[in-house]
N, C-alpha and C positions, 0 to 999 in steps of 0.2 A: 672252683676260681679259674679264672683266665688273666692272664698279663698282657694287655694291650698296648703295644706299641706303635703309636701314630705320626708318619713323617719317614722322609725317606732320606736322612742325609746320610754323611758320609763312615757314619759306624752299621748302617742297617744289615750289611751283609756277616760283620763279623758279630751281631747282635745274633741272626739267626744261626750261623755257623755253632754259636755258643750254646744257644737254646737246644739244639741237635747232640752238642757234646753232652749236657747236663740231662738229656732223654727228659726235656720239656716245651720239646718244639709243638706237640700235638698242644698243650696249653697255652701257646701265645699266638695271639693277632696279630699280624705286622701287617699295617696300612700305610698305604702311601699317604702321600699328604691329600691334603681333602680340603675344602670351603665347608663341609659340615661339623667344625670344629665343637659349636653349641651341643651338636647331635651327640657327637662325642664323650663329650663332657659329662650331660645330664644321665649318658648311660653307664660310666664310669663309679664305680662305689670309693673306689681314693686315687686322689691324684697324688703320683711324686715326683718331685723336682729337685734332683739330686745333686744339684749344678756345685762346681768348685769356683767358679766366678759369677756374681749377678748384677745386674743394676735393679733398677725395678721392673720387675718380671710383667710382661704383656699375657703371657701365658700362667703363670700364676692368679692373674686377677682373674681372667675368663674362666677358671676353673672353679674360684670362688664365688666368682659372680654367679654360674650355674649352679651353684650349690652342692659343689662336689667339694668334700672333705679335702682337707692338701696334708701333704707332710713334704718338708719342705728344708732342704740344708740352711744352715744359720750362717747365710753370708750376705752379703751386697745389702738391697732394700728388702730382702726376704721377713725379715724379723719386723719391719715397719709395717707391714700387711701380716703376717701370720704371729700373733699373738699367741706365744708357746702355752697350751691347753685351754685357750679361749675361742681362736679364729682357726686353727690348725695345729699341727706340732711340728715342732724343729728339732735336727737332728744336726750334729757337727759336719762338716763335711770332711767327705772321703772317709768316715765314720759305720762299716758298713754294719756291725751290731747295734749300733743304736737305732739305724734307719729300721733291720729288722725287728727292732721290739718294740717301736712306734707302728710297724704295718700290723705286727701281731695283737698289739693293743687296741688298733683300728678293726680290725678283723674279727676279733672277738667279741667287742663292745658295741653292739648295734646303735645303741642309744646314743652314746659319745660321738659315733661318728655321725650320727643325724645330727645332734646338738652344734660340733663343729663346722657341718656344712653350712647350717641355717646361721651360724654368727657370722661366719666368712659371708654371705651372701648379703645380711642385714648390713655389716661393715661397707661392703663396695658399693651397694645403692646409696646408702648415707654417705659415704667420701667421695664416689668418684664414678657419681650419676652427672648428666650434664648439667643437672640443676644445681646439685652442689658444686659442680666447676663452674659454673655462671656465677653464682653466688658468691664465691672466694675469689675471680676474677674482679668483680664488681667494690669487693673489699678492699683490692689492692689498688684500683683507682680511685679510690676514696683516701685511702690514704696518703696515695702522691698527691693529689688536687690540693688537701689540707696541708702538704707539707712544704709546700713552695708559698 
């Protein structure tokens, strides 16, 4: 098992140092920011978004669209995307034990991991594709035209 952290934000050095302190550096992959996002997401078994606050997360939607099962904190727009147990797993923000439990659950249950990944991808295709967005925009215009 490997932990992949993709990106080079302001906490990269502290995460690298923490991995050394914990003795897990050899099990961590630190990749700088990349334009190969889909490739990384398709290579992951589980995507984790442990946000303390969030709007409608592009990163979460990208992971789901790639069929990667997701575990996300129950903040902001995350519950709109991730129906707990149906399209991923949610945990309370800041609750490390709940996050660990969700991860253990998915690590140990390959079938559930695949099912959640497929459900997330299907949801994104149906609700956030170009076609679905154009259809919703058309409905909005129709409603506006007929309301005047």
